[in-house]
DRENLOKE-86885 format. One record per residue (C-alpha): z, y, x; residue in three letters. Coordinates in steps of 0.02 Angstrom, whole numbers, plus 50000, padded with zeros to 5 digits. Example, Ala and Ser with C-alpha at 12.3 -4.5 7.8 and 13.67 -1.06 7.14 Angstrom:
2
+-------+-------+-------+-------+
!     w !     v !     u ! nukol !
+-------+-------+-------+-------+
! 50390 ! 49775 ! 50615 !   ALA !
! 50357 ! 49947 ! 50684 !   SER !
+-------+-------+-------+-------+
end
This chain:
102
+-------+-------+-------+-------+
!     w !     v !     u ! nukol !
+-------+-------+-------+-------+
! 50394 ! 48924 ! 48076 !   MET !
! 50404 ! 49087 ! 48173 !   LYS !
! 50441 ! 49260 ! 48103 !   ALA !
! 50344 ! 49395 ! 48197 !   VAL !
! 50401 ! 49576 ! 48171 !   PRO !
! 50269 ! 49698 ! 48112 !   LEU !
! 50322 ! 49872 ! 48167 !   LYS !
! 50237 ! 50040 ! 48175 !   LYS !
! 50288 ! 50146 ! 48325 !   VAL !
! 50235 ! 50317 ! 48388 !   VAL !
! 50141 ! 50315 ! 48553 !   THR !
! 50075 ! 50445 ! 48673 !   THR !
! 49915 ! 50409 ! 48769 !   SER !
! 49895 ! 50457 ! 48953 !   PRO !
! 49799 ! 50612 ! 48894 !   SER !
! 49951 ! 50666 ! 48792 !   GLY !
! 49882 ! 50626 ! 48619 !   ALA !
! 50006 ! 50557 ! 48494 !   ASP !
! 49960 ! 50402 ! 48397 !   GLY !
! 50032 ! 50254 ! 48306 !   GLU !
! 50041 ! 50076 ! 48369 !   LEU !
! 50032 ! 49969 ! 48212 !   ASP !
! 50079 ! 49791 ! 48259 !   TYR !
! 49983 ! 49719 ! 48111 !   LYS !
! 49821 ! 49809 ! 48160 !   GLU !
! 49841 ! 49767 ! 48345 !   TYR !
! 49866 ! 49584 ! 48303 !   LEU !
! 49713 ! 49581 ! 48190 !   LYS !
! 49606 ! 49657 ! 48328 !   THR !
! 49673 ! 49544 ! 48466 !   ILE !
! 49659 ! 49383 ! 48364 !   VAL !
! 49481 ! 49422 ! 48307 !   ALA !
! 49415 ! 49454 ! 48483 !   MET !
! 49362 ! 49318 ! 48606 !   PRO !
! 49470 ! 49299 ! 48762 !   ASN !
! 49313 ! 49299 ! 48866 !   GLU !
! 49203 ! 49436 ! 48792 !   GLY !
! 49038 ! 49375 ! 48862 !   GLN !
! 49068 ! 49196 ! 48808 !   ARG !
! 49114 ! 49227 ! 48627 !   GLY !
! 49221 ! 49117 ! 48514 !   LEU !
! 49203 ! 48929 ! 48495 !   SER !
! 49211 ! 48851 ! 48322 !   ILE !
! 49389 ! 48794 ! 48357 !   GLU !
! 49438 ! 48971 ! 48408 !   GLU !
! 49360 ! 49041 ! 48249 !   ILE !
! 49459 ! 48918 ! 48141 !   ARG !
! 49622 ! 48958 ! 48232 !   SER !
! 49588 ! 49144 ! 48224 !   SER !
! 49550 ! 49137 ! 48038 !   MET !
! 49715 ! 49047 ! 48001 !   ARG !
! 49811 ! 49186 ! 48088 !   VAL !
! 49703 ! 49326 ! 48014 !   LEU !
! 49727 ! 49256 ! 47839 !   ASN !
! 49915 ! 49249 ! 47865 !   ALA !
! 49914 ! 49430 ! 47926 !   ILE !
! 49815 ! 49486 ! 47773 !   GLU !
! 49941 ! 49403 ! 47655 !   LYS !
! 50092 ! 49493 ! 47730 !   VAL !
! 50178 ! 49602 ! 47603 !   GLY !
! 50321 ! 49665 ! 47711 !   GLY !
! 50365 ! 49690 ! 47892 !   ASP !
! 50373 ! 49508 ! 47949 !   VAL !
! 50229 ! 49390 ! 47983 !   LEU !
! 50275 ! 49207 ! 47955 !   ASP !
! 50169 ! 49087 ! 48057 !   LEU !
! 50169 ! 48899 ! 48077 !   GLU !
! 50216 ! 48849 ! 48254 !   ASP !
! 50036 ! 48801 ! 48299 !   GLN !
! 49966 ! 48967 ! 48234 !   ASP !
! 50105 ! 49063 ! 48322 !   TYR !
! 50064 ! 48980 ! 48489 !   GLU !
! 49879 ! 49023 ! 48465 !   TYR !
! 49920 ! 49205 ! 48424 !   MET !
! 50041 ! 49214 ! 48572 !   LYS !
! 49906 ! 49147 ! 48689 !   LYS !
! 49784 ! 49279 ! 48625 !   LYS !
! 49910 ! 49421 ! 48648 !   VAL !
! 49951 ! 49363 ! 48825 !   ASN !
! 49765 ! 49359 ! 48868 !   ALA !
! 49726 ! 49529 ! 48790 !   ALA !
! 49673 ! 49682 ! 48889 !   ARG !
! 49737 ! 49855 ! 48845 !   PHE !
! 49662 ! 50027 ! 48878 !   GLY !
! 49817 ! 50097 ! 48963 !   PHE !
! 49995 ! 50052 ! 49007 !   ALA !
! 50140 ! 50113 ! 48900 !   SER !
! 50317 ! 50062 ! 48857 !   ALA !
! 50263 ! 50043 ! 48675 !   GLU !
! 50125 ! 49920 ! 48717 !   ILE !
! 50243 ! 49820 ! 48826 !   LEU !
! 50371 ! 49819 ! 48684 !   GLN !
! 50235 ! 49758 ! 48563 !   PHE !
! 50193 ! 49615 ! 48681 !   ILE !
! 50375 ! 49568 ! 48702 !   ASP !
! 50412 ! 49581 ! 48516 !   ASP !
! 50270 ! 49467 ! 48461 !   VAL !
! 50277 ! 49340 ! 48603 !   THR !
! 50464 ! 49315 ! 48620 !   ASN !
! 50504 ! 49265 ! 48442 !   VAL !
! 50650 ! 49146 ! 48429 !   LYS !
! 50676 ! 49017 ! 48292 !   GLU !
+-------+-------+-------+-------+
end
């Protein structure tokens, strides 16, 4: 079982606009999207994504508990994700959710 932190941090886009990076919302978006946009999701990917998405929806606090298999799937999705710009906050999000220790 892995415990993934779910933070909300203030960000500033390259244009100077302030925003909020909500780990829970970022994870939902990343897990729901196919790694290869043109190809779409296979049935196996849909099943794996739904397990993680259901776990995210059930979170009542600031920690997402995932079974090891679901965590590895989520980690793979985050590592394959593309982002609109580079920022320290996005890099911290990636590190926070992919470097979870037991």
